[in-house]
N, C-alpha and C positions, 0 to 999 in steps of 0.2 A: 504494500500500500504506500501511497505517497505520504510524505510528512505533512501534518496539519499546518496550515498557514498561520502566520503570526496575527493575532487579533489587533485590529486597529480601530474597531468600532463597527457599529452596524449590527445586523441580524446574525445570530449564532448559526443560522442555517447556511450562511455564506461560507462558513469555515468548517462546519462539522458535516460529515457525510449523512445524508438523509436516511440511509439504511439503518443506522444505529437507532434512530427514533422508531423506525418501523419494527425492528427486532425487539425493542423494549415493549412496544405495544402488543406484539404477538405473545411475548412472555407473560405480560400482565393479563391478557385474555385467557391464556392457558391456566394461570393461577385462579382466575375467577371461575372458569369452567370446572376446575378440580374442586373448588369449594362448593359450587352448586351441586356437583355430582355427589360429594360427601353428604350434603344436606338432603338430597333426594334419597340416598341410600338409608339415611337415618329415618326419614319419614316413612319410607316403605317398610322398614323394620318395625316401626311402631304400628303401622296398619296391619302387618302380618300378625303381631302379637294380639291385637284387638280381634282379628278374625279367628284366631285360635280360641280365645276366650268365648267368643260368640258361638263357635261350633260346640264347645263343651256345654254351654247353656242350652243350646238347641237339643243336643242329645239327652241331657238330663230331663228336659221337658217331655221329649218323646217317650223316654222310659217311664216317667211318672204317669203320663196319660195312659200308656199301655198297662201299667200295673193297676191303675184305678179301674180301667175297663175290665181287666181280667178278674180283679177281686169282686167287682159287682156281678160279673157273670157267675163266678163260683158261688157267691152268696145266694144268688137267685136259683141256681141248680140245687144247692143243698137245702135251701128253705122250701123249695117246691117239692122235694122228695120226702120231706118230713110230714107234709100234710096229707 
């Protein structure tokens, strides 16, 4: 690369290669995207935990309703046989 010119005033873009600013912008964008990705993974993990809890509750409800229906059926059969 060529040696940077001596600054005598004016805009810094006259003396510094513009690619450096672009490279810094790309690196900053990559860091922002990495942080967004980590945030997204965290939120997805939280959603996954909530779905697992919901699934447990649904299964407990299904088993509870099934047990209630079966117990009512058995009580009905035993009560009808005794009369």
